[in-house]
C-alpha positions in Angstrom: 0.1 0.4 0.1 1.5 3.8 -1.1 0.8 6.7 0.4 0.6 9.8 -1.1 3.2 12.1 -1.2 3.0 13.9 2.5 0.1 11.5 3.1 2.1 9.8 6.5 3.2 13.2 7.6 0.1 14.7 7.6 -1.7 11.9 9.5 1.6 11.7 12.1 1.1 15.8 12.8 -2.5 15.3 13.0 -3.1 12.7 15.3 -0.5 14.1 18.0 -2.6 17.7 17.6 -5.8 15.8 18.1 -7.7 17.3 15.5 -8.4 15.0 13.0 -11.6 13.2 12.4 -12.5 9.6 11.2 -14.0 11.6 7.9 -11.2 13.7 7.0 -8.4 11.0 7.9 -10.6 8.4 5.4 -10.6 10.9 2.7 -6.9 11.9 2.9 -6.6 7.9 1.8 -8.9 8.4 -0.9 -6.7 8.1 -4.4 -3.4 7.2 -2.2 -3.7 3.5 -1.8 -2.7 1.1 -4.0 -5.8 -0.8 -6.0 -6.8 -4.4 -5.0 -5.7 -4.0 -1.7 -9.2 -3.9 -0.4 -8.7 -5.5 2.6 -5.5 -3.9 3.6 -8.0 -0.7 3.3 -10.6 -2.1 5.8 -7.9 -2.8 8.3 -6.4 0.5 7.6 -9.7 2.0 8.9 -10.2 0.4 11.3 -6.8 0.5 13.2 -7.4 4.6 12.5 -10.6 4.8 14.2 -9.4 2.5 17.3 -6.0 5.1 17.6 -8.5 8.7 17.6 -10.8 6.9 19.8 -7.6 6.5 21.9 -6.3 9.7 21.4 -9.1 11.6 22.2 -10.2 9.8 25.7 -6.2 11.0 26.6 -6.6 14.4 25.8 -7.9 16.7 28.1 -9.2 19.2 25.9 -11.0 19.5 22.6 -9.7 22.3 20.2 -12.7 25.2 20.2 -14.0 27.9 17.8 -14.6 31.1 18.3 -14.8 32.8 21.7 -13.7 33.2 25.2 -12.1 29.9 26.0 -10.5 29.1 28.9 -10.9 27.0 32.5 -10.4 28.0 36.1 -7.9 26.2 37.6 -7.5 28.0 40.9 -8.5 31.4 42.7 -6.1 33.6 43.8 -6.5 36.4 46.7 -4.7 39.5 46.0 -4.2 42.6 48.1 -3.9 45.4 46.7 -1.1 47.9 47.1 -0.4 51.5 46.7 -0.6 52.4 43.0 -2.2 49.7 41.9 -4.4 49.5 38.8 -6.3 46.8 37.0 -3.7 47.0 34.0 -1.0 47.1 36.8 -2.4 43.8 38.6 -2.7 42.2 35.2 0.8 42.7 34.1 2.1 41.6 37.4 0.2 38.0 37.3 1.7 37.4 34.2 4.9 38.0 35.1 4.1 35.5 37.6 2.5 33.0 34.8 -1.1 34.1 35.3 -2.6 35.1 32.2 -5.5 37.1 33.1 -7.0 40.7 31.6 -7.8 44.2 32.9 -10.9 43.6 32.1 -11.5 40.2 34.1 -10.4 41.7 37.3 -12.9 44.5 37.1 -16.1 41.6 35.7 -14.8 39.1 39.0 -14.7 42.4 41.5 -17.9 44.2 40.0 -15.3 47.2 40.2 -17.8 50.3 39.3 -16.5 52.6 36.2 -15.1 54.5 34.8 -11.6 55.0 37.2 -12.1 51.6 39.5 -10.7 53.1 42.5 -8.4 50.3 43.9 -7.8 51.1 48.4 -4.6 50.0 49.6 -5.1 47.2 51.8 -8.5 45.9 50.6 -8.3 42.0 48.9 -9.0 41.3 45.1 -10.5 37.8 43.9 -8.6 36.8 40.8 -8.3 33.2 39.2 -5.5 31.2 37.4 -6.8 30.6 34.1 -5.5 27.3 31.6 -6.4 29.4 28.4 -7.2 26.0 25.7 -6.4 26.1 22.4 -8.8 26.9 19.6 -9.1 25.3 15.9 -10.4 28.5 14.1 -10.1 30.0 10.5 -7.4 32.5 9.9 -7.2 35.4 8.3 -4.2 37.8 7.7 -3.7 42.2 8.0 -0.9 44.2 6.4 -1.6 47.1 4.3 -3.5 50.0 5.6 -2.8 48.8 8.7 1.3 49.4 9.0 2.5 51.8 11.1 -0.1 52.2 13.5 -0.8 51.4 16.9 -2.1 48.2 17.9 -3.7 47.6 21.1 -0.5 47.4 23.2 0.4 50.3 22.2 3.4 49.6 20.1 3.5 49.6 16.4 2.4 47.4 14.1 4.6 46.1 11.6 3.2 43.9 8.5 6.3 41.7 8.5 6.8 41.0 12.4 5.8 37.7 13.3 2.2 39.0 15.5 -1.7 38.6 16.1 -4.3 39.9 16.7 -7.2 38.4 18.7 -10.5 39.1 20.2 -9.8 37.7 23.6 -6.7 36.1 24.4 -4.6 38.4 27.1 -2.5 40.9 25.5 1.0 40.1 25.0 0.5 36.2 25.4 2.7 33.9 22.7 1.0 31.3 21.0 1.7 28.6 18.5 -0.5 28.8 15.5 -0.3 25.6 13.3 -1.9 25.7 9.5 -3.5 22.5 9.8 -3.5 22.0 5.9 0.0 22.0 5.6 1.6 21.4 9.1 3.4 24.7 9.3 4.1 26.2 12.5 5.1 29.4 14.0 5.3 30.5 17.6 4.3 34.9 17.9 2.5 37.0 20.4 -1.1 38.2 20.6 -0.6 42.1 20.1 -3.4 43.4 18.9 -7.5 43.3 18.8 -9.7 43.9 15.8 -13.4 43.3 14.5 -13.0 39.9 12.1 -14.9 38.0 14.4 -18.0 39.0 12.2 -16.5 37.3 9.6 -15.8 34.2 11.6 -12.5 34.5 12.3 -10.8 33.6 14.9 -7.4 34.9 14.5 -5.9 37.9 12.4 -2.3 37.1 11.4 0.0 39.6 10.5 1.0 39.7 7.4 4.7 38.2 7.4 3.3 35.1 9.9 0.5 34.6 6.8 3.5 33.9 5.0 5.0 31.5 7.1 2.4 29.4 7.5 1.8 29.0 3.7 -2.1 31.1 3.4 -0.6 34.3 2.5 -2.2 34.4 -0.7 -5.0 32.4 0.0 -6.4 35.1 2.6 -7.5 32.2 4.8 -7.1 28.8 6.3 -8.2 26.5 9.0 -5.5 27.1 12.2 -4.8 25.3 15.8 -4.0 28.3 18.1 -2.5 26.7 21.2 -1.8 29.0 24.2 1.7 29.0 25.9 2.5 29.8 29.5 5.6 31.5 29.0 6.7 35.3 27.4 
């Protein structure tokens, strides 16, 4: 039995990431086997189905679509210090490996807008979050935004490796993998945008789209894996 060029590699990557389904695996083999091996194909299908079941049982998550996806893994009592703001608290927590957003601090503690006065000595309730992988449609942006300020206050460079996401914390590093070709890149979430109305979950810089191989196509299905370090 002979695999089409690259099929074995794609199968290996897909099973490791856990995002292939039985239907996509079967379609990958359509027309890619020698004729006259019906029994071998049946055995292969049975084996693939067993492998997928085992992978899904062992996985602690399922890649999710658009939206703010995380699990709460613990509660934190934070004592307000002189000069604290919701923004400085979020930055300080990130240095300790706790990735939360200022808006979450506000919502969790029912803080009153617009200045969110924080009295030194009082305690805030924060939560340790485990941000989950997402399987989404990705687009890219560059011309028209190059040289403009991003949500993190830095200047956008279309030739750098950055991304815009509606929900992941700014500054978080993520691994983005194009599930169609296996290409992968690590970059930081640096910007926001309104691309979710187009049912897209992430907007990458032009350079990142080139690295992932979908610059000309415009969009691609990608797996986003949040990383815990800067």
